[in-house]
C-alpha positions as CSV (number, residue, x, y, z in Angstrom):
1,D,133.2,188.2,-31.7
2,E,136.2,190.2,-32.7
3,T,134.6,191.3,-36.0
4,G,131.4,192.6,-34.3
5,P,130.4,196.2,-34.0
6,M,132.3,196.6,-30.7
7,G,135.5,194.8,-31.8
8,N,137.4,192.6,-29.4
9,I,135.8,192.9,-25.9
10,I,137.5,190.0,-24.2
11,L,139.0,191.1,-20.9
12,D,142.6,190.1,-20.3
13,P,144.7,191.7,-17.6
14,S,147.9,190.9,-19.5
15,K,146.6,193.0,-22.4
16,G,146.1,196.0,-20.1
17,N,142.3,196.2,-20.3
18,V,141.6,195.2,-16.7
19,G,142.5,197.1,-13.5
20,C,142.2,196.1,-9.9
21,G,141.1,198.5,-7.2
22,S,139.1,199.6,-4.2
23,G,136.9,202.7,-4.3
24,L,136.4,202.5,-0.6
25,H,140.1,202.6,0.1
26,G,141.0,204.8,-2.9
27,W,143.6,202.7,-4.7
28,S,143.9,200.9,-8.1
29,F,146.5,199.4,-10.3
30,T,147.0,197.5,-13.5
31,L,149.5,194.7,-14.2
32,K,151.5,197.1,-16.3
33,Q,151.9,199.4,-13.4
34,I,153.1,196.6,-11.1
35,A,155.5,195.3,-13.8
36,E,157.0,198.7,-14.4
37,K,157.6,199.1,-10.7
38,Y,159.4,195.7,-10.3
39,A,161.0,195.0,-13.7
40,D,164.3,196.5,-12.7
41,K,164.4,194.8,-9.3
42,F,163.8,191.3,-10.8
43,K,165.9,192.1,-14.0
44,I,163.2,191.1,-16.4
45,D,161.5,192.9,-19.3
46,V,158.2,194.6,-18.5
47,E,156.2,192.6,-21.1
48,K,157.6,189.3,-19.8
49,L,156.8,190.2,-16.2
50,I,153.2,191.2,-17.2
51,N,152.7,187.7,-18.7
52,R,154.2,186.1,-15.6
53,L,151.9,188.1,-13.2
54,W,148.8,186.6,-14.8
55,G,148.1,183.0,-15.9
56,E,149.3,179.6,-15.1
57,N,152.6,180.3,-13.5
58,F,153.9,178.6,-10.4
59,Y,157.0,178.8,-8.2
60,K,158.5,175.6,-6.9
61,A,161.7,176.2,-4.9
62,T,163.0,172.6,-5.4
63,T,163.1,172.9,-9.2
64,R,164.2,176.6,-9.5
């Protein structure tokens, strides 16, 4: 419930409220960190890349 006492608590990696990591191996990252690293390489806006990194996106070489 977005209007509840805690506000919107829905987790969505593309909104920056989820991180991936390993305490055992000492690393972590967010989609924003990955997008910022690769946006220039792929010549795409950071926000667009974030949305492409998470969700129903597929690569099909024959239709590219």
